Chimera marker file (.cmm) of the C-alpha trace (Angstrom):
<marker_set name="trace">
<marker id="1" x="0.000" y="0.000" z="0.000" r="1" g="1" b="0" radius="0.5"/>
<marker id="2" x="2.864" y="2.389" z="0.832" r="1" g="1" b="0" radius="0.5"/>
<marker id="3" x="4.384" y="1.857" z="-2.638" r="1" g="1" b="0" radius="0.5"/>
<marker id="4" x="1.034" y="2.511" z="-4.319" r="1" g="1" b="0" radius="0.5"/>
<marker id="5" x="0.586" y="5.695" z="-2.306" r="1" g="1" b="0" radius="0.5"/>
<marker id="6" x="4.068" y="6.944" z="-3.224" r="1" g="1" b="0" radius="0.5"/>
<marker id="7" x="3.448" y="6.148" z="-6.888" r="1" g="1" b="0" radius="0.5"/>
<marker id="8" x="0.054" y="7.857" z="-6.823" r="1" g="1" b="0" radius="0.5"/>
<marker id="9" x="1.547" y="10.986" z="-5.262" r="1" g="1" b="0" radius="0.5"/>
<marker id="10" x="4.319" y="11.051" z="-7.857" r="1" g="1" b="0" radius="0.5"/>
<marker id="11" x="1.822" y="10.643" z="-10.657" r="1" g="1" b="0" radius="0.5"/>
<marker id="12" x="-0.192" y="13.621" z="-9.468" r="1" g="1" b="0" radius="0.5"/>
<marker id="13" x="2.434" y="16.010" z="-8.140" r="1" g="1" b="0" radius="0.5"/>
<marker id="14" x="3.864" y="17.184" z="-11.439" r="1" g="1" b="0" radius="0.5"/>
<marker id="15" x="0.560" y="18.308" z="-12.931" r="1" g="1" b="0" radius="0.5"/>
<marker id="16" x="0.900" y="22.014" z="-12.187" r="1" g="1" b="0" radius="0.5"/>
<marker id="17" x="4.427" y="22.887" z="-13.247" r="1" g="1" b="0" radius="0.5"/>
<marker id="18" x="5.189" y="26.449" z="-14.283" r="1" g="1" b="0" radius="0.5"/>
<marker id="19" x="5.209" y="27.208" z="-17.997" r="1" g="1" b="0" radius="0.5"/>
<marker id="20" x="8.312" y="28.715" z="-19.610" r="1" g="1" b="0" radius="0.5"/>
<marker id="21" x="9.242" y="29.417" z="-23.194" r="1" g="1" b="0" radius="0.5"/>
<marker id="22" x="12.522" y="27.741" z="-24.116" r="1" g="1" b="0" radius="0.5"/>
<marker id="23" x="13.937" y="25.204" z="-26.527" r="1" g="1" b="0" radius="0.5"/>
<marker id="24" x="14.067" y="21.547" z="-25.451" r="1" g="1" b="0" radius="0.5"/>
<marker id="25" x="17.860" y="21.695" z="-25.198" r="1" g="1" b="0" radius="0.5"/>
<marker id="26" x="17.609" y="24.945" z="-23.235" r="1" g="1" b="0" radius="0.5"/>
<marker id="27" x="15.289" y="23.332" z="-20.711" r="1" g="1" b="0" radius="0.5"/>
<marker id="28" x="17.551" y="20.273" z="-20.435" r="1" g="1" b="0" radius="0.5"/>
<marker id="29" x="20.510" y="22.596" z="-19.820" r="1" g="1" b="0" radius="0.5"/>
<marker id="30" x="18.445" y="24.373" z="-17.129" r="1" g="1" b="0" radius="0.5"/>
<marker id="31" x="17.972" y="21.043" z="-15.358" r="1" g="1" b="0" radius="0.5"/>
<marker id="32" x="21.693" y="20.270" z="-15.687" r="1" g="1" b="0" radius="0.5"/>
<marker id="33" x="22.736" y="23.711" z="-14.460" r="1" g="1" b="0" radius="0.5"/>
<marker id="34" x="20.690" y="23.229" z="-11.296" r="1" g="1" b="0" radius="0.5"/>
<marker id="35" x="22.915" y="20.333" z="-10.222" r="1" g="1" b="0" radius="0.5"/>
<marker id="36" x="26.460" y="20.621" z="-8.943" r="1" g="1" b="0" radius="0.5"/>
<marker id="37" x="29.446" y="20.025" z="-11.181" r="1" g="1" b="0" radius="0.5"/>
<marker id="38" x="30.701" y="21.155" z="-14.542" r="1" g="1" b="0" radius="0.5"/>
<marker id="39" x="28.463" y="21.310" z="-17.576" r="1" g="1" b="0" radius="0.5"/>
<marker id="40" x="29.141" y="19.420" z="-20.798" r="1" g="1" b="0" radius="0.5"/>
<marker id="41" x="30.299" y="21.568" z="-23.702" r="1" g="1" b="0" radius="0.5"/>
<marker id="42" x="27.416" y="20.310" z="-25.824" r="1" g="1" b="0" radius="0.5"/>
<marker id="43" x="23.992" y="18.792" z="-25.204" r="1" g="1" b="0" radius="0.5"/>
<marker id="44" x="21.988" y="17.380" z="-28.098" r="1" g="1" b="0" radius="0.5"/>
<marker id="45" x="18.560" y="15.815" z="-28.319" r="1" g="1" b="0" radius="0.5"/>
<marker id="46" x="18.704" y="13.105" z="-30.966" r="1" g="1" b="0" radius="0.5"/>
<marker id="47" x="16.590" y="10.294" z="-32.356" r="1" g="1" b="0" radius="0.5"/>
<marker id="48" x="16.834" y="6.890" z="-30.747" r="1" g="1" b="0" radius="0.5"/>
<marker id="49" x="18.695" y="5.569" z="-33.769" r="1" g="1" b="0" radius="0.5"/>
<marker id="50" x="21.254" y="8.407" z="-33.679" r="1" g="1" b="0" radius="0.5"/>
<marker id="51" x="21.750" y="7.816" z="-29.967" r="1" g="1" b="0" radius="0.5"/>
<marker id="52" x="22.495" y="4.115" z="-30.398" r="1" g="1" b="0" radius="0.5"/>
<marker id="53" x="25.472" y="4.850" z="-32.646" r="1" g="1" b="0" radius="0.5"/>
<marker id="54" x="26.311" y="8.333" z="-31.306" r="1" g="1" b="0" radius="0.5"/>
<marker id="55" x="29.663" y="7.564" z="-29.729" r="1" g="1" b="0" radius="0.5"/>
<marker id="56" x="30.874" y="5.182" z="-32.425" r="1" g="1" b="0" radius="0.5"/>
<marker id="57" x="29.940" y="1.950" z="-30.670" r="1" g="1" b="0" radius="0.5"/>
<marker id="58" x="26.683" y="0.071" z="-30.741" r="1" g="1" b="0" radius="0.5"/>
<marker id="59" x="24.668" y="0.770" z="-27.588" r="1" g="1" b="0" radius="0.5"/>
<marker id="60" x="21.802" y="-1.222" z="-26.097" r="1" g="1" b="0" radius="0.5"/>
<marker id="61" x="18.307" y="-0.395" z="-27.338" r="1" g="1" b="0" radius="0.5"/>
<marker id="62" x="17.259" y="0.708" z="-23.816" r="1" g="1" b="0" radius="0.5"/>
<marker id="63" x="19.855" y="3.510" z="-23.891" r="1" g="1" b="0" radius="0.5"/>
<marker id="64" x="18.281" y="6.943" z="-23.391" r="1" g="1" b="0" radius="0.5"/>
<marker id="65" x="21.412" y="9.017" z="-22.853" r="1" g="1" b="0" radius="0.5"/>
<marker id="66" x="25.152" y="8.900" z="-23.310" r="1" g="1" b="0" radius="0.5"/>
<marker id="67" x="28.027" y="11.149" z="-22.240" r="1" g="1" b="0" radius="0.5"/>
<marker id="68" x="30.866" y="11.151" z="-24.754" r="1" g="1" b="0" radius="0.5"/>
<marker id="69" x="34.329" y="12.362" z="-23.826" r="1" g="1" b="0" radius="0.5"/>
<marker id="70" x="36.760" y="13.463" z="-26.502" r="1" g="1" b="0" radius="0.5"/>
<marker id="71" x="39.885" y="14.774" z="-24.837" r="1" g="1" b="0" radius="0.5"/>
<marker id="72" x="38.681" y="17.429" z="-22.402" r="1" g="1" b="0" radius="0.5"/>
<marker id="73" x="35.408" y="17.973" z="-24.292" r="1" g="1" b="0" radius="0.5"/>
<marker id="74" x="32.165" y="16.356" z="-23.117" r="1" g="1" b="0" radius="0.5"/>
<marker id="75" x="29.096" y="15.904" z="-25.280" r="1" g="1" b="0" radius="0.5"/>
<marker id="76" x="25.809" y="14.555" z="-23.939" r="1" g="1" b="0" radius="0.5"/>
<marker id="77" x="23.362" y="12.934" z="-26.335" r="1" g="1" b="0" radius="0.5"/>
<marker id="78" x="19.808" y="12.395" z="-25.094" r="1" g="1" b="0" radius="0.5"/>
<marker id="79" x="16.922" y="10.529" z="-26.641" r="1" g="1" b="0" radius="0.5"/>
<marker id="80" x="14.470" y="13.117" z="-27.963" r="1" g="1" b="0" radius="0.5"/>
<marker id="81" x="11.347" y="11.034" z="-27.437" r="1" g="1" b="0" radius="0.5"/>
<marker id="82" x="12.137" y="9.559" z="-24.015" r="1" g="1" b="0" radius="0.5"/>
<marker id="83" x="14.154" y="12.375" z="-22.376" r="1" g="1" b="0" radius="0.5"/>
<marker id="84" x="14.030" y="15.796" z="-24.041" r="1" g="1" b="0" radius="0.5"/>
<marker id="85" x="10.377" y="15.797" z="-25.092" r="1" g="1" b="0" radius="0.5"/>
<marker id="86" x="8.869" y="14.905" z="-21.669" r="1" g="1" b="0" radius="0.5"/>
<marker id="87" x="10.893" y="17.611" z="-19.892" r="1" g="1" b="0" radius="0.5"/>
<marker id="88" x="10.083" y="20.181" z="-22.580" r="1" g="1" b="0" radius="0.5"/>
<marker id="89" x="6.374" y="19.333" z="-22.547" r="1" g="1" b="0" radius="0.5"/>
<marker id="90" x="6.241" y="19.622" z="-18.762" r="1" g="1" b="0" radius="0.5"/>
<marker id="91" x="8.048" y="22.977" z="-18.620" r="1" g="1" b="0" radius="0.5"/>
<marker id="92" x="5.898" y="24.443" z="-21.409" r="1" g="1" b="0" radius="0.5"/>
<marker id="93" x="2.671" y="23.447" z="-19.657" r="1" g="1" b="0" radius="0.5"/>
<marker id="94" x="1.599" y="20.602" z="-21.944" r="1" g="1" b="0" radius="0.5"/>
<marker id="95" x="0.311" y="17.187" z="-20.939" r="1" g="1" b="0" radius="0.5"/>
<marker id="96" x="2.888" y="14.573" z="-20.097" r="1" g="1" b="0" radius="0.5"/>
<marker id="97" x="3.102" y="11.588" z="-17.788" r="1" g="1" b="0" radius="0.5"/>
<marker id="98" x="4.740" y="12.815" z="-14.561" r="1" g="1" b="0" radius="0.5"/>
<marker id="99" x="6.697" y="9.578" z="-14.179" r="1" g="1" b="0" radius="0.5"/>
<marker id="100" x="8.204" y="10.215" z="-17.631" r="1" g="1" b="0" radius="0.5"/>
<marker id="101" x="9.368" y="13.675" z="-16.527" r="1" g="1" b="0" radius="0.5"/>
<marker id="102" x="10.976" y="12.336" z="-13.357" r="1" g="1" b="0" radius="0.5"/>
<marker id="103" x="12.705" y="9.541" z="-15.273" r="1" g="1" b="0" radius="0.5"/>
<marker id="104" x="13.894" y="11.997" z="-17.924" r="1" g="1" b="0" radius="0.5"/>
<marker id="105" x="15.314" y="14.399" z="-15.345" r="1" g="1" b="0" radius="0.5"/>
<marker id="106" x="17.075" y="11.494" z="-13.675" r="1" g="1" b="0" radius="0.5"/>
<marker id="107" x="18.637" y="10.516" z="-17.020" r="1" g="1" b="0" radius="0.5"/>
<marker id="108" x="19.833" y="14.072" z="-17.704" r="1" g="1" b="0" radius="0.5"/>
<marker id="109" x="21.534" y="14.296" z="-14.320" r="1" g="1" b="0" radius="0.5"/>
<marker id="110" x="22.888" y="10.728" z="-14.563" r="1" g="1" b="0" radius="0.5"/>
<marker id="111" x="24.728" y="11.783" z="-17.729" r="1" g="1" b="0" radius="0.5"/>
<marker id="112" x="25.949" y="14.965" z="-16.017" r="1" g="1" b="0" radius="0.5"/>
<marker id="113" x="27.417" y="12.766" z="-13.270" r="1" g="1" b="0" radius="0.5"/>
<marker id="114" x="29.393" y="10.929" z="-15.969" r="1" g="1" b="0" radius="0.5"/>
<marker id="115" x="30.636" y="14.292" z="-17.306" r="1" g="1" b="0" radius="0.5"/>
<marker id="116" x="31.885" y="14.969" z="-13.781" r="1" g="1" b="0" radius="0.5"/>
<marker id="117" x="33.887" y="11.768" z="-13.556" r="1" g="1" b="0" radius="0.5"/>
<marker id="118" x="31.452" y="9.257" z="-12.045" r="1" g="1" b="0" radius="0.5"/>
<marker id="119" x="32.146" y="6.085" z="-14.027" r="1" g="1" b="0" radius="0.5"/>
<marker id="120" x="30.111" y="3.482" z="-12.152" r="1" g="1" b="0" radius="0.5"/>
<marker id="121" x="26.516" y="3.370" z="-13.416" r="1" g="1" b="0" radius="0.5"/>
<marker id="122" x="24.680" y="2.890" z="-10.119" r="1" g="1" b="0" radius="0.5"/>
<marker id="123" x="26.726" y="5.705" z="-8.587" r="1" g="1" b="0" radius="0.5"/>
<marker id="124" x="25.788" y="8.030" z="-11.471" r="1" g="1" b="0" radius="0.5"/>
<marker id="125" x="22.143" y="7.071" z="-10.946" r="1" g="1" b="0" radius="0.5"/>
<marker id="126" x="22.464" y="7.814" z="-7.230" r="1" g="1" b="0" radius="0.5"/>
<marker id="127" x="24.279" y="11.103" z="-7.885" r="1" g="1" b="0" radius="0.5"/>
<marker id="128" x="21.376" y="12.254" z="-10.083" r="1" g="1" b="0" radius="0.5"/>
<marker id="129" x="18.697" y="11.926" z="-7.391" r="1" g="1" b="0" radius="0.5"/>
<marker id="130" x="19.625" y="14.964" z="-5.229" r="1" g="1" b="0" radius="0.5"/>
<marker id="131" x="19.708" y="17.123" z="-8.377" r="1" g="1" b="0" radius="0.5"/>
<marker id="132" x="16.234" y="15.976" z="-9.398" r="1" g="1" b="0" radius="0.5"/>
<marker id="133" x="14.931" y="16.786" z="-5.929" r="1" g="1" b="0" radius="0.5"/>
<marker id="134" x="16.644" y="20.217" z="-5.869" r="1" g="1" b="0" radius="0.5"/>
<marker id="135" x="15.185" y="21.109" z="-9.277" r="1" g="1" b="0" radius="0.5"/>
<marker id="136" x="11.686" y="20.090" z="-8.222" r="1" g="1" b="0" radius="0.5"/>
<marker id="137" x="12.098" y="22.116" z="-5.009" r="1" g="1" b="0" radius="0.5"/>
<marker id="138" x="13.045" y="25.159" z="-7.136" r="1" g="1" b="0" radius="0.5"/>
<marker id="139" x="9.919" y="24.531" z="-9.209" r="1" g="1" b="0" radius="0.5"/>
<marker id="140" x="7.827" y="24.756" z="-6.031" r="1" g="1" b="0" radius="0.5"/>
<marker id="141" x="7.295" y="21.205" z="-4.793" r="1" g="1" b="0" radius="0.5"/>
<marker id="142" x="6.567" y="20.560" z="-1.129" r="1" g="1" b="0" radius="0.5"/>
<marker id="143" x="8.561" y="18.386" z="1.263" r="1" g="1" b="0" radius="0.5"/>
<marker id="144" x="5.844" y="15.725" z="1.070" r="1" g="1" b="0" radius="0.5"/>
<marker id="145" x="5.912" y="15.685" z="-2.736" r="1" g="1" b="0" radius="0.5"/>
<marker id="146" x="9.708" y="15.512" z="-2.738" r="1" g="1" b="0" radius="0.5"/>
<marker id="147" x="9.641" y="12.561" z="-0.326" r="1" g="1" b="0" radius="0.5"/>
<marker id="148" x="7.316" y="10.736" z="-2.714" r="1" g="1" b="0" radius="0.5"/>
<marker id="149" x="9.612" y="11.469" z="-5.664" r="1" g="1" b="0" radius="0.5"/>
<marker id="150" x="12.632" y="10.280" z="-3.666" r="1" g="1" b="0" radius="0.5"/>
<marker id="151" x="10.863" y="7.013" z="-2.878" r="1" g="1" b="0" radius="0.5"/>
<marker id="152" x="9.860" y="6.649" z="-6.516" r="1" g="1" b="0" radius="0.5"/>
<marker id="153" x="13.454" y="7.188" z="-7.718" r="1" g="1" b="0" radius="0.5"/>
<marker id="154" x="15.159" y="4.972" z="-5.144" r="1" g="1" b="0" radius="0.5"/>
<marker id="155" x="12.647" y="2.135" z="-4.736" r="1" g="1" b="0" radius="0.5"/>
<marker id="156" x="9.982" y="1.998" z="-7.451" r="1" g="1" b="0" radius="0.5"/>
<marker id="157" x="12.194" y="2.806" z="-10.443" r="1" g="1" b="0" radius="0.5"/>
<marker id="158" x="14.960" y="0.570" z="-9.127" r="1" g="1" b="0" radius="0.5"/>
<marker id="159" x="12.775" y="-2.447" z="-9.829" r="1" g="1" b="0" radius="0.5"/>
<marker id="160" x="12.845" y="-1.565" z="-13.539" r="1" g="1" b="0" radius="0.5"/>
<marker id="161" x="16.564" y="-0.752" z="-13.716" r="1" g="1" b="0" radius="0.5"/>
<marker id="162" x="18.879" y="-3.319" z="-15.205" r="1" g="1" b="0" radius="0.5"/>
<marker id="163" x="22.234" y="-4.714" z="-14.077" r="1" g="1" b="0" radius="0.5"/>
<marker id="164" x="24.847" y="-2.094" z="-13.293" r="1" g="1" b="0" radius="0.5"/>
<marker id="165" x="22.222" y="0.668" z="-12.949" r="1" g="1" b="0" radius="0.5"/>
<marker id="166" x="20.375" y="-0.939" z="-10.011" r="1" g="1" b="0" radius="0.5"/>
<marker id="167" x="20.845" y="0.873" z="-6.725" r="1" g="1" b="0" radius="0.5"/>
<marker id="168" x="20.116" y="-2.213" z="-4.601" r="1" g="1" b="0" radius="0.5"/>
<marker id="169" x="19.804" y="-0.089" z="-1.453" r="1" g="1" b="0" radius="0.5"/>
<marker id="170" x="23.327" y="1.350" z="-1.870" r="1" g="1" b="0" radius="0.5"/>
<marker id="171" x="22.131" y="4.910" z="-2.498" r="1" g="1" b="0" radius="0.5"/>
<marker id="172" x="21.544" y="6.949" z="0.666" r="1" g="1" b="0" radius="0.5"/>
<marker id="173" x="20.098" y="10.306" z="-0.352" r="1" g="1" b="0" radius="0.5"/>
<link id1="1" id2="2" r="1" g="1" b="0" radius="0.2"/>
<link id1="2" id2="3" r="1" g="1" b="0" radius="0.2"/>
<link id1="3" id2="4" r="1" g="1" b="0" radius="0.2"/>
<link id1="4" id2="5" r="1" g="1" b="0" radius="0.2"/>
<link id1="5" id2="6" r="1" g="1" b="0" radius="0.2"/>
<link id1="6" id2="7" r="1" g="1" b="0" radius="0.2"/>
<link id1="7" id2="8" r="1" g="1" b="0" radius="0.2"/>
<link id1="8" id2="9" r="1" g="1" b="0" radius="0.2"/>
<link id1="9" id2="10" r="1" g="1" b="0" radius="0.2"/>
<link id1="10" id2="11" r="1" g="1" b="0" radius="0.2"/>
<link id1="11" id2="12" r="1" g="1" b="0" radius="0.2"/>
<link id1="12" id2="13" r="1" g="1" b="0" radius="0.2"/>
<link id1="13" id2="14" r="1" g="1" b="0" radius="0.2"/>
<link id1="14" id2="15" r="1" g="1" b="0" radius="0.2"/>
<link id1="15" id2="16" r="1" g="1" b="0" radius="0.2"/>
<link id1="16" id2="17" r="1" g="1" b="0" radius="0.2"/>
<link id1="17" id2="18" r="1" g="1" b="0" radius="0.2"/>
<link id1="18" id2="19" r="1" g="1" b="0" radius="0.2"/>
<link id1="19" id2="20" r="1" g="1" b="0" radius="0.2"/>
<link id1="20" id2="21" r="1" g="1" b="0" radius="0.2"/>
<link id1="21" id2="22" r="1" g="1" b="0" radius="0.2"/>
<link id1="22" id2="23" r="1" g="1" b="0" radius="0.2"/>
<link id1="23" id2="24" r="1" g="1" b="0" radius="0.2"/>
<link id1="24" id2="25" r="1" g="1" b="0" radius="0.2"/>
<link id1="25" id2="26" r="1" g="1" b="0" radius="0.2"/>
<link id1="26" id2="27" r="1" g="1" b="0" radius="0.2"/>
<link id1="27" id2="28" r="1" g="1" b="0" radius="0.2"/>
<link id1="28" id2="29" r="1" g="1" b="0" radius="0.2"/>
<link id1="29" id2="30" r="1" g="1" b="0" radius="0.2"/>
<link id1="30" id2="31" r="1" g="1" b="0" radius="0.2"/>
<link id1="31" id2="32" r="1" g="1" b="0" radius="0.2"/>
<link id1="32" id2="33" r="1" g="1" b="0" radius="0.2"/>
<link id1="33" id2="34" r="1" g="1" b="0" radius="0.2"/>
<link id1="34" id2="35" r="1" g="1" b="0" radius="0.2"/>
<link id1="35" id2="36" r="1" g="1" b="0" radius="0.2"/>
<link id1="36" id2="37" r="1" g="1" b="0" radius="0.2"/>
<link id1="37" id2="38" r="1" g="1" b="0" radius="0.2"/>
<link id1="38" id2="39" r="1" g="1" b="0" radius="0.2"/>
<link id1="39" id2="40" r="1" g="1" b="0" radius="0.2"/>
<link id1="40" id2="41" r="1" g="1" b="0" radius="0.2"/>
<link id1="41" id2="42" r="1" g="1" b="0" radius="0.2"/>
<link id1="42" id2="43" r="1" g="1" b="0" radius="0.2"/>
<link id1="43" id2="44" r="1" g="1" b="0" radius="0.2"/>
<link id1="44" id2="45" r="1" g="1" b="0" radius="0.2"/>
<link id1="45" id2="46" r="1" g="1" b="0" radius="0.2"/>
<link id1="46" id2="47" r="1" g="1" b="0" radius="0.2"/>
<link id1="47" id2="48" r="1" g="1" b="0" radius="0.2"/>
<link id1="48" id2="49" r="1" g="1" b="0" radius="0.2"/>
<link id1="49" id2="50" r="1" g="1" b="0" radius="0.2"/>
<link id1="50" id2="51" r="1" g="1" b="0" radius="0.2"/>
<link id1="51" id2="52" r="1" g="1" b="0" radius="0.2"/>
<link id1="52" id2="53" r="1" g="1" b="0" radius="0.2"/>
<link id1="53" id2="54" r="1" g="1" b="0" radius="0.2"/>
<link id1="54" id2="55" r="1" g="1" b="0" radius="0.2"/>
<link id1="55" id2="56" r="1" g="1" b="0" radius="0.2"/>
<link id1="56" id2="57" r="1" g="1" b="0" radius="0.2"/>
<link id1="57" id2="58" r="1" g="1" b="0" radius="0.2"/>
<link id1="58" id2="59" r="1" g="1" b="0" radius="0.2"/>
<link id1="59" id2="60" r="1" g="1" b="0" radius="0.2"/>
<link id1="60" id2="61" r="1" g="1" b="0" radius="0.2"/>
<link id1="61" id2="62" r="1" g="1" b="0" radius="0.2"/>
<link id1="62" id2="63" r="1" g="1" b="0" radius="0.2"/>
<link id1="63" id2="64" r="1" g="1" b="0" radius="0.2"/>
<link id1="64" id2="65" r="1" g="1" b="0" radius="0.2"/>
<link id1="65" id2="66" r="1" g="1" b="0" radius="0.2"/>
<link id1="66" id2="67" r="1" g="1" b="0" radius="0.2"/>
<link id1="67" id2="68" r="1" g="1" b="0" radius="0.2"/>
<link id1="68" id2="69" r="1" g="1" b="0" radius="0.2"/>
<link id1="69" id2="70" r="1" g="1" b="0" radius="0.2"/>
<link id1="70" id2="71" r="1" g="1" b="0" radius="0.2"/>
<link id1="71" id2="72" r="1" g="1" b="0" radius="0.2"/>
<link id1="72" id2="73" r="1" g="1" b="0" radius="0.2"/>
<link id1="73" id2="74" r="1" g="1" b="0" radius="0.2"/>
<link id1="74" id2="75" r="1" g="1" b="0" radius="0.2"/>
<link id1="75" id2="76" r="1" g="1" b="0" radius="0.2"/>
<link id1="76" id2="77" r="1" g="1" b="0" radius="0.2"/>
<link id1="77" id2="78" r="1" g="1" b="0" radius="0.2"/>
<link id1="78" id2="79" r="1" g="1" b="0" radius="0.2"/>
<link id1="79" id2="80" r="1" g="1" b="0" radius="0.2"/>
<link id1="80" id2="81" r="1" g="1" b="0" radius="0.2"/>
<link id1="81" id2="82" r="1" g="1" b="0" radius="0.2"/>
<link id1="82" id2="83" r="1" g="1" b="0" radius="0.2"/>
<link id1="83" id2="84" r="1" g="1" b="0" radius="0.2"/>
<link id1="84" id2="85" r="1" g="1" b="0" radius="0.2"/>
<link id1="85" id2="86" r="1" g="1" b="0" radius="0.2"/>
<link id1="86" id2="87" r="1" g="1" b="0" radius="0.2"/>
<link id1="87" id2="88" r="1" g="1" b="0" radius="0.2"/>
<link id1="88" id2="89" r="1" g="1" b="0" radius="0.2"/>
<link id1="89" id2="90" r="1" g="1" b="0" radius="0.2"/>
<link id1="90" id2="91" r="1" g="1" b="0" radius="0.2"/>
<link id1="91" id2="92" r="1" g="1" b="0" radius="0.2"/>
<link id1="92" id2="93" r="1" g="1" b="0" radius="0.2"/>
<link id1="93" id2="94" r="1" g="1" b="0" radius="0.2"/>
<link id1="94" id2="95" r="1" g="1" b="0" radius="0.2"/>
<link id1="95" id2="96" r="1" g="1" b="0" radius="0.2"/>
<link id1="96" id2="97" r="1" g="1" b="0" radius="0.2"/>
<link id1="97" id2="98" r="1" g="1" b="0" radius="0.2"/>
<link id1="98" id2="99" r="1" g="1" b="0" radius="0.2"/>
<link id1="99" id2="100" r="1" g="1" b="0" radius="0.2"/>
<link id1="100" id2="101" r="1" g="1" b="0" radius="0.2"/>
<link id1="101" id2="102" r="1" g="1" b="0" radius="0.2"/>
<link id1="102" id2="103" r="1" g="1" b="0" radius="0.2"/>
<link id1="103" id2="104" r="1" g="1" b="0" radius="0.2"/>
<link id1="104" id2="105" r="1" g="1" b="0" radius="0.2"/>
<link id1="105" id2="106" r="1" g="1" b="0" radius="0.2"/>
<link id1="106" id2="107" r="1" g="1" b="0" radius="0.2"/>
<link id1="107" id2="108" r="1" g="1" b="0" radius="0.2"/>
<link id1="108" id2="109" r="1" g="1" b="0" radius="0.2"/>
<link id1="109" id2="110" r="1" g="1" b="0" radius="0.2"/>
<link id1="110" id2="111" r="1" g="1" b="0" radius="0.2"/>
<link id1="111" id2="112" r="1" g="1" b="0" radius="0.2"/>
<link id1="112" id2="113" r="1" g="1" b="0" radius="0.2"/>
<link id1="113" id2="114" r="1" g="1" b="0" radius="0.2"/>
<link id1="114" id2="115" r="1" g="1" b="0" radius="0.2"/>
<link id1="115" id2="116" r="1" g="1" b="0" radius="0.2"/>
<link id1="116" id2="117" r="1" g="1" b="0" radius="0.2"/>
<link id1="117" id2="118" r="1" g="1" b="0" radius="0.2"/>
<link id1="118" id2="119" r="1" g="1" b="0" radius="0.2"/>
<link id1="119" id2="120" r="1" g="1" b="0" radius="0.2"/>
<link id1="120" id2="121" r="1" g="1" b="0" radius="0.2"/>
<link id1="121" id2="122" r="1" g="1" b="0" radius="0.2"/>
<link id1="122" id2="123" r="1" g="1" b="0" radius="0.2"/>
<link id1="123" id2="124" r="1" g="1" b="0" radius="0.2"/>
<link id1="124" id2="125" r="1" g="1" b="0" radius="0.2"/>
<link id1="125" id2="126" r="1" g="1" b="0" radius="0.2"/>
<link id1="126" id2="127" r="1" g="1" b="0" radius="0.2"/>
<link id1="127" id2="128" r="1" g="1" b="0" radius="0.2"/>
<link id1="128" id2="129" r="1" g="1" b="0" radius="0.2"/>
<link id1="129" id2="130" r="1" g="1" b="0" radius="0.2"/>
<link id1="130" id2="131" r="1" g="1" b="0" radius="0.2"/>
<link id1="131" id2="132" r="1" g="1" b="0" radius="0.2"/>
<link id1="132" id2="133" r="1" g="1" b="0" radius="0.2"/>
<link id1="133" id2="134" r="1" g="1" b="0" radius="0.2"/>
<link id1="134" id2="135" r="1" g="1" b="0" radius="0.2"/>
<link id1="135" id2="136" r="1" g="1" b="0" radius="0.2"/>
<link id1="136" id2="137" r="1" g="1" b="0" radius="0.2"/>
<link id1="137" id2="138" r="1" g="1" b="0" radius="0.2"/>
<link id1="138" id2="139" r="1" g="1" b="0" radius="0.2"/>
<link id1="139" id2="140" r="1" g="1" b="0" radius="0.2"/>
<link id1="140" id2="141" r="1" g="1" b="0" radius="0.2"/>
<link id1="141" id2="142" r="1" g="1" b="0" radius="0.2"/>
<link id1="142" id2="143" r="1" g="1" b="0" radius="0.2"/>
<link id1="143" id2="144" r="1" g="1" b="0" radius="0.2"/>
<link id1="144" id2="145" r="1" g="1" b="0" radius="0.2"/>
<link id1="145" id2="146" r="1" g="1" b="0" radius="0.2"/>
<link id1="146" id2="147" r="1" g="1" b="0" radius="0.2"/>
<link id1="147" id2="148" r="1" g="1" b="0" radius="0.2"/>
<link id1="148" id2="149" r="1" g="1" b="0" radius="0.2"/>
<link id1="149" id2="150" r="1" g="1" b="0" radius="0.2"/>
<link id1="150" id2="151" r="1" g="1" b="0" radius="0.2"/>
<link id1="151" id2="152" r="1" g="1" b="0" radius="0.2"/>
<link id1="152" id2="153" r="1" g="1" b="0" radius="0.2"/>
<link id1="153" id2="154" r="1" g="1" b="0" radius="0.2"/>
<link id1="154" id2="155" r="1" g="1" b="0" radius="0.2"/>
<link id1="155" id2="156" r="1" g="1" b="0" radius="0.2"/>
<link id1="156" id2="157" r="1" g="1" b="0" radius="0.2"/>
<link id1="157" id2="158" r="1" g="1" b="0" radius="0.2"/>
<link id1="158" id2="159" r="1" g="1" b="0" radius="0.2"/>
<link id1="159" id2="160" r="1" g="1" b="0" radius="0.2"/>
<link id1="160" id2="161" r="1" g="1" b="0" radius="0.2"/>
<link id1="161" id2="162" r="1" g="1" b="0" radius="0.2"/>
<link id1="162" id2="163" r="1" g="1" b="0" radius="0.2"/>
<link id1="163" id2="164" r="1" g="1" b="0" radius="0.2"/>
<link id1="164" id2="165" r="1" g="1" b="0" radius="0.2"/>
<link id1="165" id2="166" r="1" g="1" b="0" radius="0.2"/>
<link id1="166" id2="167" r="1" g="1" b="0" radius="0.2"/>
<link id1="167" id2="168" r="1" g="1" b="0" radius="0.2"/>
<link id1="168" id2="169" r="1" g="1" b="0" radius="0.2"/>
<link id1="169" id2="170" r="1" g="1" b="0" radius="0.2"/>
<link id1="170" id2="171" r="1" g="1" b="0" radius="0.2"/>
<link id1="171" id2="172" r="1" g="1" b="0" radius="0.2"/>
<link id1="172" id2="173" r="1" g="1" b="0" radius="0.2"/>
</marker_set>
């Protein structure tokens, strides 16, 4: 019952986000800028197919983001449909599944963690969670709503994560 309650709160709490006029990449960069650490030199929203071959190696079909390092330059590629579009729709006041927005924000900040030197996948996932919560706090969410999002990110979503991305209770936010 507790899990259902947390999920229900998460699914309803993002319905009244403030509207802003910005490009999808601009909004993604806003989310990134709200978290600690250096920014990538470039952020691009690309098709799923472009993403899968974006860094010159074949990635898994579940991939929704990748941070590419070339020397001292970092480029982040994000899936347009599964990451950039949900965040953009939310911030421009259009309908979107709240869980998709939370997952997308988590992906954006996961990739920023890689830009900042976090190489282990579950640690990058864990590093993203405080940034998601800080951004939602800036957007006006209450302590109760943030607690529900935290539970959703650390417990509910962890059941769907695969292999190296699973937190398995190791993330203490």
